[in-house]
Every structure is written in C-alpha cells, then in structure tokens.
N, C-alpha and C positions, 0 to 999 in steps of 0.2 A: 279601391284598386284590388282586384283578386290574383292569386298566383300568379296567373299565366300572363295577366296583363304588367306586372312586377317585371317578371322575367324577360317578357319580349321587349320592355321598355330600354333592360339591360343591353338586350342582342342589339338594339339598333346605338345604343351609343358606345358600346364596347368598354374594355378596361386594360388597365395595364397590367402586366404579367408580375409574379412575385416569387416563386420558386420557393425551396426550404430556406427557413432563416431569413427569409426576404431578398434572396437572390433575385435579381429581374430577369425574367425570360428575353432572349435574343429578339430583334424584331421578326425574323420569320418565324419564330416559336410562338411570338404573342399572336402574329397574322393567322398561323395554324390554329391557335385556340380560338380566336374568335371566329373564324370558318366554322369550325366543328360545332360551337355554339349555335350557331345560326340552325345547322342541320340538326343538332340535337332537339329544338324546339319544336323542327317539324314533323320530326319521328315519333317523339314521345309525347305522353298524355301528361303534362305538367299537374294537372287538376289532380288527378287519381295520385302522381307522383307523391304529391304534398299529403297524402292520407296514409300513407305507408310510415312503418316504423324507420326511423333514420338508418338503421344497419343496411335494411333491404333496399330503401331506396338508392342509397349510396351504392349498392352493388349493381342493382340494375342500371345507374348512371355509367359506372364505370364499365359493364358489360357491352352497353351503345357506342361509348366512346371508343372503345377497343375495336369494334368491328367497322365503325366508321373509320378508323385511323389505318386499319388492315387493308380496307377497300380503297384507300388513297396511295398506300403504298410510300407512308412519310419516309425522308432520309433522317430519321431521329432515332439515337439510340434509345434502348430501354429505360433508362433512368429520366430523360426527357420525355419521353412517352407518360412516364408515372406522374412526371409533376405537371404534367399538361391537365392529366386525368384529375389529378387531387385539387386543382384550381377550380377546374370545372365542377367540379362536387361541393366546393367551397361556396361558389357564387350562385350554383341553383339550389342548393339546400341550406348553407348555411349563411355565416355574415360575411363571406368574401375575405380581403385580406386582413381582417382580425381573428380569423380560425387559427391561423397561425400562432399568435399571441395568446390567445384564449388556452391553447393546449399547452403553453409554457407555465409550469406551475412557480415559477422564479418571480414571474410579472404581478405586481401589485396593483398596479395603475395603469390604462391606457388612455391616451390622451391624443385627439385627431382635431388639427387645426383645418380645416378644408382639406385642398389637395396637398397640402404641405406634408414632408415626412411625419411619420406616426411617431410620438414619443411613448416611451414606457418607464415604468418605474422599477426598479429592482433593489431590494436591500435598502430603501430608502433613497436613493440616487435617482435622477433623471437620466433617461440615455435616448438617442434618436436612431430609428431603425430606418432600415432601406424600404421600408413598407409604405406604402400610399395609396390613395384611392385616387382613380384616375379623372375624376371630375366630380363637381359638386353635386350633380344629379344622380352620380352611383352611388354617393356618400348617403344622399337623403333617402336611396330606395333602402340601403340597409337600416338607417336610422327608423324607417317607415315600417320595416320587418320586424325590428326590436319592439318599438311601441305596440303596432295592432297587437301583437301576440299577447298583449298584456291588457287588452281592451283598452289602450288610452289611444290619444291622438297628437299629432305633431303638425300645424300648419301656418299660415301668415297671421290667422286670426288667434292661434294658440301655437305661439312660437318657441315656446319653453315646455318641457315634459320631463318629469321622473318616472323611472321604470324599472325592471329588473330582467335580467336573463334567466334563462331555465334553471343555471346552477344557483341562483341566487344574487349573482352579481349587480351591483348597483349601477344604474346609468342615468346619466343627465344628457339632454340634447338641448343645443340652442341654435335655431335657424333665422335666416335673414326673416324680415329686415333688424331683428335685433345683433345676429352677427355678421357686422359689415363685411368681412372678407371671407364667407362661406359658413356652411353648418358646421358647428362645433359638436364635437362627442366626447363625453368622459365616463370610463368605464371603472368603476371600484371594485377589484375583484372579489368575490365570495371565498374567503379559505375555506379549502375543501378539509383540510387535516385541521381540526379546532385546536385551538393552542389553550394551552392549560398553565396554572401558576408555575409549575415546575418548568414549563417551556420558556416563560417571562423571567424567570430566575437565569435559566441559563444562559439566555442572551443578554442578561445585565440590565433588564430592565425593571426589575424589582428584586428586593432583598427577601431572604426567607423569613427574617422576623417580621416585616411589614406584611408578607403575604399571610402569614399565619394570625397577625392582629385583623386583617381586613376578613379572614374567614370567619374569626370570632364575632366580629361586628356585625356581618350578614346574619349569622345564627341568632345574634340578640336581636334581630329585627329593627336596626336602627337604619335611619334613612339616609342614604348616600348620594351625593351629587358627584359624576366624575366631568371633570372641566378639562379642556384643552384646545387647542388651534386645529384647523384642517389637516385632517391624516395624522393626526398625533397618536392615533392608537385607542381615542375613546371606547368605540364598539368593542374591540379585542378586549380589553380591560372591563368591560361591562358584561360580556360574555363569561370571563372568569369567575367576576364577582356571583353573578347568576347560578354558576355551577355549585357554591356553596350552600344554595338553599335547600332545606330538606325536601325529599322526594315526597312528602305528604301532604306539601300544602297547594292550593291552588294559585296559578300563577296566569295573568292576564298582561300580555304583551302588546305595547301600540306604537307604530310606527308609520313614516311616510312610506317608506320602501322596505319590507321585509326583509332583515340581515341577522337577527339574532338567532343563535343557535342553541337554543336550551333543550337539555337531555331529560328533564323531570317528565312524569308521567302525565302529569294534570296540568298542561299549558293551553290557553286560548289565545291565537293570535288574531290581533286585529291591524288593519291596515286602512290607510286614506283614501279617498277616492277624489279625482279632480272632478268639476263639472263636465257636462257632457255639451254636444256643439251648440244646444240652446241656453247654455250658461247654467243649467240646472243640475241637480242630484249632488251636489259636492257634499262630502263627507269630512271634515276637518278632524287634526288630531284632538281638538278640544271637543268633539263630537263624541269622539269615541272614549274620551276621559270620563265624560259626563256619563256615558252609557255603561262603562267598565264598572261604575261604582254600583249598579243594580244586577251585577253578576258575581256576588259573592266571592271577590277575590280577596286572597289571603297576601297577597304580592301584587302590586301594581307597577310593571317595566316600562317608561317611556323611552323609545330608542333616542330621542333628542328633543327637549323642548326648546320651541323657536318662535312663540306667539303666547296667545290668549291664554293655549291650555297650560300655561303656568300657572295661573290661579289655581284652575282647577285641582291641578297636582297638588299644591300645598293645602287647598281644603282635603284632600284625599289624607295626605299625611298626617293631618291634624285631626282627623275624626276616625281614629281606630284602623288604619290602612298602613299601619308602622311598617318597616322593613321593606319600603319602595327604592329602587332605583331608576336613575335617569342619567343623562349626560347633557351637556352646554357648551357652546362654543364661546371661551372667553380664555385669556391671557395668563389670568392669575385666578387664585381662589377669591380673592377680592371682588375682583371683575366678574366674577360670576354669581356672586350674590348681588351686584348691581344690575346684571343685566337681566337676572329674573325681577327685580324692581320694575325694569324697564318693560318688561314683558307683562308683567301684571296689568301695568298702565295701558298696554294694548288692548285687555280684553274690556275695557270701555269700564271697569270698576273706578270710581273717584276715592280712593281711600287715602285717609291722612298717612303722610310717609311714615310717622312713627308707629301708627297702627300697622303698616303693611310691612314693616320690619320686624315689629314683633311676631307677625304671621310666618316670616321667613327665618327668623330664630328659634321658633318653637319647631319648625317642620323638620330644617335640615340638621342632621347631627354631624356628618363628615362632609367634606369637600375634598376629592382627591384629583391633585392636578398632574397633567400626564404631556410630554412635550416631545416633538420630533427635533432630535438635536441635529448639529452641522454633519455628525459621523453617519446619519441615516438611521440611528437606532433610536425607536420608540421608547421613551424612560418615564416613571413615576418620578417627578421630581419634588413634590411636596404632599403631606398628608396633613391637613388642618381641621381641628375641631372648631364647629361653631358654639362659643360658649352661651350667648345670651345677648341683651341689649343693654346698653348703658346710655342714659339720655337718648340722644339720635342715631347713636353708631351701634351696629353689630358687632360684638367683639368676638374674636377668632384665636386660636393657639395653634402654632405649628409644633405638630408632634415627632415628625420624622421630615428629613429632606435630604436631595442628593448635593452633595457640596463637590463642585469641580475643581479639580486640582491642575487643568492644562491639556493640551493635546498631542499625543504621541507622535513619532515621525512617520506613521502610517495614516495620520489625521482623524484617529481615533478619539473620543474625549474619556478623559481620566477621571474618575471622581469616586467618594465612596457614600452610601447612606449613612445618616448620622440620625441618632435619637436627640432632641433637643433637651431632655432631661424635664420636660413636663409631664406631669401626670394628667389623663383627661378627666374629664368630669364623668364621663359614662363607666370609668372603670369600676365603681360598685355595681353598676347597671350590672355589666359583664359577671362581675363575682357572683350576684345574686341568681343568675341563670346557669350558675356551674361553668361559666366560659373564663376563669380568671386566667389571663395570660402572663401573669407574675409582674412585678412591681419591677423587677429587674429589665424587662422588656422595653422600659421608657428610661432606664438609667437616670434614677433620680439622685441627686445630691450635690447641691450645690448650683444647680440649674446648669453644670457644664454639660457639654456635648459629647455624646459615645459614639464609636463606630458600630455600626449593626449590620 
C-alpha cells in the first residue's frame, strides 16, 4: 500500500479529534477537519509530499490548510484553527494521536488497546489519557506506517511484529486474529537523554559504592548478567555498564530491536531480521552471536538473551570474549541462571545437566538484579557473585542488597543499600588489574551487614 492509498483510506474512514493534551474537538470541529482532509487529498501531491523533509512537508500542509480555511470562512478562532491544522499534519505525515504523546518527554511507555483510551506510563505509573483511535482500521493504518518504515510487515499471516520508530523507540504490535478485541500497540520510549550512573544514584536506583564497584568490574572484563522483569530498567542499567568500557576496545552489540546507546568510537551494531512473506531470510540473534565471533570483538553485548543464542553466548564468554554483558527476564538471580539453562536446552544441544551448569558457572561472574517497585522507581536490588559449582548446584554469594524498611505517607518505598560482608572471589582479580575497590567496600568482619 503506497502513501496515497494509506491516506486516502483514512479519508474514507475519518477519525476522532484530539486537540492539545488529548482535548477532544467538538463535533463541528471534527466535521470541519474531515472535510478539510478530503480537500487536502485532492489538491496536494501526497506522493511528492512524503519525499520532502518533515519540516518542509508540514509547512506545505499548513499553508494549504490555512488557504482552505480562509476560503470557507470558518467560524473558529485562531486557537481552534491551529489545533485542526496540527492534527491534520499529524494524520498526513505522522502517527496520528500518538504524536502528542511522543512529544511528551515524561512518557516512558505508550499502550494502545484497540479503540479504547490510550494509556501511558509516567514515572513508573500507568495513566489513562483522553486520546484514542477512532477505529481499528485507523489504528491498523498507523501500525502499517510504523512497521513498513523499517522494512517489516504485519498481516493475518504474520500478526505479531517488533519494530522501532525513527528516534529508536521500541514498538510491538499484535493484530487480529491474535488480538481478539482489536489491534494492540505498545511503544517503549527511547530515552533521548542518556542516563548515567550519577542519574541512577540521584534517583535512588543505585548507591555510589555499588556504582563504583560495577565500574571496576566492567573495566576488569568480568562477565555480567543483568536480570529483571519487564520494564524493570535492564536496558538502562546495561547502557550505564557499557559506558564503563574503555574507548579503545571493539564492541559488537546484538539486539532484536536496536536501542542501546553506546558512546564508544568503535561499535558494530547488529539487529535481527524477521522472515519475509515467503518465510525466508530470517536472521536470529543466535545467527548474529555466531557471526560476531568472526568480527574480532573485544566485547559482545547482547541486548537480551531469550532463546538458543544463550548457548553461543556462554561459549563466547568461555573462549576469550570476557567482559561481555547481557540481560535476561527473571525475577531473581537464581531464576536467571535457571532460565539460561532452559534456553540452552532450546538450542538443541543435549548436554548433561552437570556439564551445562559447569559452563554457566564458569562463564558468568556477576548477576545484577533490578526491579520496578510499587512507587514506580526502578532499583537495583541485589548484586550476586557466581562462585562455581558444588555437585549439581551452582553456588552464588550475595554481595549487596536493597533492604526495604517500609512505605512512607507518599507511597514511596523506603530502604537502604547494604553490604553483606562477603568478599567476592574476584577481589584478587580486581587487585591484579589495579582496580582494587578496597576491602572496606564489602564491610568484612563477622559477616555483619553494613550500610553502603
């Protein structure tokens, strides 16, 4: 479907008005907007418009709209006229009702369930907006516009798709027949302002002592696994950890949808590719991990392990590609290791459990657990070292934890970061590399916990 066909389809369907901050247009204003849109389609070359820079295209749409409104002598004030023009620009050139939300930096997630009101997440809390799509077909048009811009497709034969917006925001769409009550669209916003360790400390997501230790761990080329639930801040922490990698190292990143923001000068970014309409041409994360080993990387960063690539990642960590970083969906550090074990089984390798756990224990040095708590703050809640293997069990030691003390009158979680008194086995490794954090960091002595 080309640009003109998509927009003409919208003309036939019409759409509800929004206005600034989701304020709905009145029925006469909506009727006027739809009438103007039909005229706009007739007088403008929309195919040519789509080839222009966005600023120039918006300017041309505005000029034509203003001329059409002047010709009709509409009984609306200047504010209403501008609102109508803005919405027409969004419908013709942008993502319709989503444009208002994408312009709001406080929005971290946008969730669309058919024609129901759109929900957003701000500061870790879900809120219902006044915005909505007028029809399922209107939403389908916007979904098609998003996925086609990155060379992907969504239809009944392929009703689920991952994509990204121009700014890097991650998009997931599910359409009927899988989505029973209409198309569903989820957008995880791309952070324009890259968070640093100092930002996480200021937000209460991390302590200075833990941040300093993690920096030394990354510089010492230990393998780190970041674990957490959906929306817990795994990618944010992975970005922070990657910022500690020295600038003279070659880094290869592997992601389903590229969203890592590495600042080093020597970075190769790889992204998976879904199969085409004939079911061919798919490139998986496992394919990319295997290929990355031929690219002479100093570090391999996998945005998230979720399948058979876990085995290849373990092999890489165990064969000279130390200092690798990755994330995984899991609720506890122990669950994270169990999930990796299950994922390796998905790769088709039939390894004895003891041999597989030995591989995991020797490959991963540190598991960092993050959690989104009920006050909306994403916090690091545990740092655990993988010690090794005893019999059939992988042994772990907790070095730091976040100990909750309750909830204050404003609903905020209260607590402190604590050292458990355990000195990690990699302490001597840090010392040999000139990265000694000092024994006082771990507060040894009788195994007593200490504030950090």
